ROSE-51004 format. One line per 8 residues: number of its first residue (from 1); their letters; for each residue x, y, z of C-alpha. Coordinates in nm, 3 decimals. Layout:
// ROSE-51004
NUM) A) X,Y,Z; ...
END
This chain:
// ROSE-51004
1) XXXXXXXX) 0.011,0.026,0.040; 0.249,0.223,-0.023; 0.337,0.505,-0.249; 0.622,0.386,-0.440; 0.859,0.520,-0.662; 0.529,0.650,-0.904; 0.415,0.837,-0.625; 0.725,1.002,-0.504
9) XXXXXXXX) 0.782,1.081,-0.926; 0.351,1.259,-0.912; 0.493,1.465,-0.591; 0.801,1.602,-0.768; 0.611,1.669,-1.095; 0.344,1.864,-0.888; 0.571,2.041,-0.679; 0.774,2.161,-1.020
17) XXXXXXXX) 0.482,2.252,-1.154; 0.375,2.447,-0.856; 0.728,2.583,-0.897; 0.693,2.730,-1.231; 0.350,2.896,-1.143; 0.469,3.035,-0.822; 0.757,3.168,-0.985; 0.547,3.293,-1.326
25) XXXXXXXX) 0.333,3.480,-1.125; 0.606,3.658,-0.931; 0.740,3.753,-1.277; 0.457,3.848,-1.407; 0.318,4.067,-1.088; 0.665,4.238,-1.073; 0.668,4.345,-1.481; 0.345,4.495,-1.385
33) XXXXXXXX) 0.450,4.669,-1.092; 0.763,4.781,-1.267; 0.548,4.928,-1.541; 0.327,5.121,-1.298; 0.590,5.213,-1.143; 0.768,5.347,-1.452; 0.446,5.547,-1.553; 0.443,5.693,-1.194
41) XXXXXXXX) 0.797,5.837,-1.260; 0.697,5.980,-1.562; 0.408,6.149,-1.378; 0.677,6.303,-1.161; 0.866,6.415,-1.399; 0.546,6.569,-1.559; 0.511,6.740,-1.263; 0.860,6.868,-1.189
49) XXXXXXXX) 0.844,7.010,-1.557; 0.500,7.200,-1.463; 0.668,7.355,-1.164; 1.003,7.462,-1.365; 0.756,7.651,-1.639; 0.534,7.768,-1.360; 0.843,7.957,-1.184; 0.974,8.002,-1.544
57) XXXXXXXX) 0.641,8.215,-1.678; 0.424,8.290,-1.406; 0.452,8.678,-1.473; 0.374,8.600,-1.891; -0.018,8.538,-1.846; 0.046,8.186,-1.963; -0.291,7.909,-1.856; -0.160,7.651,-1.598
65) XXXXXXXX) -0.492,7.452,-1.616; -0.294,7.155,-1.760; 0.010,7.160,-1.508; -0.310,7.180,-1.224; -0.488,6.857,-1.349; -0.150,6.681,-1.339; -0.107,6.742,-0.977; -0.471,6.695,-0.912
73) XXXXXXXX) -0.433,6.328,-1.090; -0.138,6.232,-0.857; -0.265,5.949,-0.610; 0.083,5.834,-0.468; 0.293,5.984,-0.145; 0.482,6.327,-0.291; 0.735,6.599,-0.085; 0.838,6.917,-0.238
81) XXXXXXXX) 1.111,6.998,-0.075; 1.437,7.186,-0.098; 1.768,7.024,-0.132; 2.157,7.017,-0.095; 2.432,6.910,-0.331; 2.351,6.569,-0.231; 2.005,6.598,-0.224; 1.924,6.610,0.094
89) XXXXXXXX) 1.617,6.792,0.228; 1.670,7.103,0.384; 1.316,7.238,0.423; 0.990,7.129,0.301; 0.764,7.352,0.048; 0.473,7.154,-0.019; 0.343,6.740,0.008; 0.061,6.584,-0.112
97) XXXXXXXX) -0.082,6.228,-0.046; 0.124,6.205,0.303; -0.037,6.032,0.569; 0.042,6.290,0.887; -0.142,6.385,1.207; -0.200,6.739,1.133; -0.275,6.833,1.514; 0.093,6.847,1.543
105) XXXXXXXX) 0.303,7.137,1.576; 0.478,7.311,1.247; 0.806,7.229,1.351; 0.712,6.870,1.481; 0.544,6.825,1.074; 0.864,6.965,0.925; 1.092,6.701,1.070; 0.845,6.416,1.035
113) XXXXXXXX) 0.831,6.513,0.665; 1.211,6.537,0.625; 1.260,6.225,0.794; 0.947,6.068,0.519; 1.192,6.209,0.250; 1.483,5.967,0.310; 1.239,5.651,0.315; 1.073,5.800,-0.017
121) XXXXXXXX) 1.468,5.875,-0.130; 1.496,5.480,-0.048; 1.236,5.394,-0.256; 1.300,5.614,-0.618; 1.592,5.864,-0.659; 1.416,6.183,-0.640; 1.368,6.448,-0.921; 1.554,6.771,-0.950
129) XXXXXXXX) 1.353,7.083,-0.988; 1.562,7.302,-1.268; 1.493,7.682,-1.228; 1.705,7.954,-1.399; 1.861,8.227,-1.162; 1.728,8.005,-0.845; 1.962,8.026,-0.530; 1.827,7.690,-0.410
137) XXXXXXXX) 1.786,7.368,-0.530; 1.477,7.195,-0.535; 1.355,6.794,-0.557; 1.040,6.626,-0.550; 1.039,6.309,-0.329; 0.790,6.044,-0.408; 0.706,5.660,-0.321; 0.468,5.407,-0.462
145) XXXXXXXX) 0.113,5.455,-0.502; -0.153,5.188,-0.286; -0.218,5.011,-0.641; 0.185,4.942,-0.643; 0.217,4.843,-0.304; -0.086,4.591,-0.308; 0.061,4.438,-0.627; 0.385,4.398,-0.484
153) XXXXXXXX) 0.274,4.186,-0.182; -0.015,4.042,-0.370; 0.183,3.715,-0.509; 0.317,3.637,-0.159; -0.056,3.628,-0.027; -0.145,3.445,-0.301; 0.149,3.172,-0.312; 0.079,3.150,0.102
161) XXXXXXXX) -0.266,3.089,0.055; -0.230,2.834,-0.188; -0.015,2.663,0.041; -0.264,2.670,0.316; -0.516,2.548,0.052; -0.263,2.247,-0.062; -0.176,2.168,0.271; -0.527,2.108,0.363
169) XXXXXXXX) -0.616,1.936,0.062; -0.319,1.709,0.124; -0.382,1.655,0.468; -0.748,1.588,0.377; -0.602,1.370,0.091; -0.369,1.131,0.293; -0.640,1.122,0.566; -0.901,1.013,0.300
177) XXXXXXXX) -0.648,0.737,0.106; -0.568,0.595,0.482; -0.899,0.531,0.574; -0.954,0.339,0.214; -0.660,0.184,0.306; -0.732,0.053,0.630; -1.103,-0.036,0.455; -0.912,-0.234,0.245
185) XXXXXXXX) -0.700,-0.435,0.492; -1.035,-0.500,0.714; -1.216,-0.607,0.411; -0.933,-0.786,0.273; -0.885,-0.944,0.620; -1.276,-1.068,0.648; -1.308,-1.121,0.270; -1.028,-1.422,0.356
193) XXXXXXXX) -1.199,-1.500,0.663; -1.498,-1.561,0.457; -1.380,-1.724,0.167; -1.215,-1.996,0.377; -1.438,-2.032,0.635; -1.742,-2.222,0.412; -1.480,-2.487,0.259; -1.338,-2.529,0.642
201) XXXXXXXX) -1.669,-2.544,0.790; -1.753,-2.803,0.514; -1.413,-3.026,0.599; -1.480,-3.030,0.971; -1.831,-3.141,0.881; -1.755,-3.381,0.662; -1.448,-3.516,0.914; -1.695,-3.609,1.218
209) XXXXXXXX) -1.939,-3.815,0.897; -1.611,-3.982,0.809; -1.572,-4.053,1.180; -1.947,-4.221,1.191; -1.908,-4.418,0.875; -1.515,-4.543,0.877; -1.673,-4.920,0.871; -1.925,-4.800,0.515
217) XXXXXXXX) -1.718,-4.793,0.224; -1.971,-4.657,0.013; -2.003,-4.302,0.272; -1.628,-4.315,0.308; -1.561,-4.294,-0.075; -1.887,-4.003,-0.140; -1.734,-3.812,0.195; -1.388,-3.820,0.050
225) XXXXXXXX) -1.510,-3.665,-0.312; -1.713,-3.386,-0.116; -1.379,-3.290,0.068; -1.242,-3.342,-0.228; -1.425,-3.064,-0.349; -1.366,-2.842,-0.100; -1.000,-2.894,-0.126; -1.036,-2.792,-0.482
233) XXXXXXXX) -1.217,-2.495,-0.337; -0.959,-2.399,-0.083; -0.666,-2.411,-0.376; -0.887,-2.200,-0.568; -0.946,-1.920,-0.301; -0.573,-1.953,-0.208; -0.484,-1.920,-0.585; -0.723,-1.580,-0.644
241) XXXXXXXX) -0.523,-1.394,-0.335; -0.203,-1.469,-0.475; -0.273,-1.303,-0.788; -0.379,-0.968,-0.663; -0.100,-0.745,-0.642; 0.121,-0.975,-0.921; 0.071,-0.969,-1.303; -0.204,-1.266,-1.331
249) XXXXXXXX) -0.159,-1.479,-1.705; -0.472,-1.381,-1.933; -0.581,-1.675,-2.138; -0.827,-1.735,-2.402; -1.118,-1.908,-2.222; -1.476,-1.980,-2.346; -1.685,-1.726,-2.182; -2.004,-1.919,-2.153
257) XXXXXXXX) -1.820,-2.212,-2.014; -1.659,-1.980,-1.735; -1.987,-1.799,-1.658; -2.189,-2.123,-1.654; -1.949,-2.298,-1.414; -2.007,-2.012,-1.142; -2.393,-2.032,-1.213; -2.391,-2.355,-1.123
265) XXXXXXXX) -2.214,-2.371,-0.820; -2.447,-2.049,-0.718; -2.765,-2.311,-0.783; -2.645,-2.570,-0.574; -2.627,-2.375,-0.275; -2.898,-2.097,-0.331; -3.135,-2.404,-0.250; -2.990,-2.344,0.101
273) XXXXXXXX) -3.125,-2.058,0.176; -3.499,-1.884,0.180; -3.425,-1.715,-0.182; -3.638,-1.858,-0.477; -3.398,-1.751,-0.755; -3.351,-1.795,-1.108; -2.987,-1.781,-1.301; -2.907,-1.797,-1.655
281) XXXXXXXX) -2.678,-1.728,-1.924; -2.722,-1.574,-2.242; -2.417,-1.535,-2.546; -2.265,-1.759,-2.800; -2.061,-2.033,-2.660; -1.813,-2.050,-2.880; -1.705,-1.709,-2.766; -1.338,-1.698,-2.646
289) XXXXXXXX) -1.231,-1.376,-2.436; -0.862,-1.304,-2.297; -0.931,-1.378,-1.939; -0.778,-1.512,-1.632; -0.996,-1.836,-1.558; -0.972,-1.759,-1.094; -0.986,-1.393,-1.117; -1.286,-1.353,-1.350
297) XXXXXXXX) -1.474,-1.599,-1.183; -1.439,-1.419,-0.859; -1.557,-1.114,-1.028; -1.894,-1.286,-1.141; -1.936,-1.420,-0.802; -1.884,-1.121,-0.599; -2.172,-0.947,-0.868; -2.392,-1.277,-0.784
305) XXXXXXXX) -2.338,-1.191,-0.429; -2.470,-0.882,-0.486; -2.747,-0.921,-0.643; -2.853,-1.207,-0.420; -2.834,-0.963,-0.167; -3.022,-0.717,-0.364; -3.304,-1.003,-0.370; -3.652,-0.900,-0.166
313) XXXXXXXX) -3.793,-1.224,-0.020; -4.121,-1.200,-0.101; -4.112,-1.243,-0.453; -3.886,-1.461,-0.692; -3.556,-1.357,-0.767; -3.422,-1.341,-1.138; -3.060,-1.315,-1.239; -2.966,-1.291,-1.628
321) XXXXXXXX) -2.595,-1.312,-1.773; -2.612,-1.153,-2.103; -2.279,-1.143,-2.306; -2.184,-1.017,-2.681; -1.915,-0.943,-2.887; -1.917,-0.579,-3.078; -1.679,-0.397,-3.288; -1.462,-0.324,-3.061
329) XXXXXXXX) -1.509,-0.508,-2.733; -1.693,-0.776,-2.549; -1.987,-0.673,-2.336; -2.137,-0.845,-2.040; -2.444,-0.713,-1.889; -2.559,-0.886,-1.529; -2.924,-0.826,-1.473; -3.144,-0.899,-1.145
337) XXXXXXXX) -3.482,-0.769,-1.033; -3.361,-0.648,-0.719; -3.390,-0.370,-0.485; -3.198,-0.131,-0.724; -2.957,0.128,-0.667; -3.012,0.523,-0.542; -2.938,0.699,-0.769; -2.690,0.935,-0.560
345) XXXXXXXX) -2.508,0.600,-0.439; -2.384,0.467,-0.788; -2.094,0.615,-0.776; -2.029,0.470,-0.401; -2.087,0.145,-0.499; -1.721,0.058,-0.598; -1.529,0.236,-0.294; -1.400,0.005,-0.051
353) XXXXXXXX) -1.556,0.023,0.257; -1.920,0.111,0.134; -2.201,-0.142,0.189; -2.570,-0.125,0.301; -2.538,-0.473,0.480; -2.507,-0.392,0.844; -2.248,-0.687,0.849; -2.095,-0.596,0.514
361) XXXXXXXX) -1.733,-0.466,0.453; -1.776,-0.337,0.096; -1.496,-0.498,-0.091; -1.647,-0.729,-0.311; -1.737,-0.487,-0.600; -1.377,-0.269,-0.509; -1.207,-0.599,-0.581; -1.393,-0.630,-0.887
369) XXXXXXXX) -1.295,-0.326,-1.040; -0.964,-0.370,-0.951; -0.941,-0.732,-1.141; -1.152,-0.608,-1.457; -0.967,-0.276,-1.476; -0.565,-0.303,-1.351; -0.575,-0.699,-1.474; -0.793,-0.716,-1.729
377) XXXXXXXX) -0.768,-0.364,-1.899; -1.142,-0.353,-1.909; -1.430,-0.141,-1.777; -1.709,-0.237,-1.492; -1.963,0.005,-1.440; -2.340,0.063,-1.305; -2.493,0.045,-1.667; -2.866,0.114,-1.547
385) XXXXXXXX) -3.059,0.061,-1.160; -3.412,0.099,-1.113; -3.555,0.125,-0.779; -3.762,-0.195,-0.656; -3.708,-0.302,-1.044; -3.338,-0.407,-1.097; -2.998,-0.295,-1.142; -2.769,-0.383,-1.443
393) XXXXXXXX) -2.388,-0.410,-1.421; -2.188,-0.388,-1.712; -1.794,-0.541,-1.805; -1.661,-0.412,-2.096; -1.357,-0.603,-2.205; -1.084,-0.556,-2.485; -1.118,-0.763,-2.789; -0.784,-0.894,-2.931
END
């Protein structure tokens, strides 16, 4: 039940894909941030040029509506200050979009704004304002807009949430997988005990009969024959379980004979129960199919047992197995007139551990699916089901 190399490779592939997605998200978002920052820098340069124009043409009657419109559109922190030759802010001339406590004293506000220019300087180089014949240097210090700031942190938050989601999914999936594996192991143990229990109990009964009939040769021979049948059954059970997990050999078999043999086994056992059930098989007696005889018998047995469990004791039961060859594959329908399967439960019937019986362990149909799909490369499904009318299971096998 371990993951094995395939599971490790799958995890590695998923990790590589996740890494590429994360890297792609970061690169793309960073490109957006760079583009927006460049756009904002151009706005600051335009703002600085506007200030230069205002200083140069203030007395010429020029319309400065365009410059004022630029100032209104600025949505990021900006400080205009006098600077020294090293672009160190000496005195704040004006600011926009700077969050600061207006109840503080003028000197305190000035001090806080000067400190802020140093922080803004670390983010972006200030834009110098060139004013002819001016005795002072001025510069514009600016920061990032709220949109840029959000974009810078967004991919990291996205990755964190993705990691949390993946961890929750992984833990949940691991728990479900462990629970399913536990159901398989428990079910396998019970199935083994159940499979072995019938012939062993029978052998114990024959042993008692043998003790009482030791002086009657005819009786001893009959008992020996019955014991041989039970031993054959035990050997078949052992072979079945030994093939689970290994690669069984597929051979061409007459499909009718294989199915009819299973039906005859049940026909001998059904009279011992209180149910009245008729079993039949319909199909080409000469049709051959590549199967593993013992495992395929096990599938048919499990489907018949499932059909018998669905039978109503108050009416006669009918189980019919029909098969035919199509252009692409071989179809086998197992038809019963039992209680039917609820539409909401059809996907669950093949799940390990699922059972509608109080004492069931829900492994029969799960094993059937594994045998058909993993070993025979076929498909098994609920073809149709109507409440209180019956169910049709369908097996599709490849045509070699």
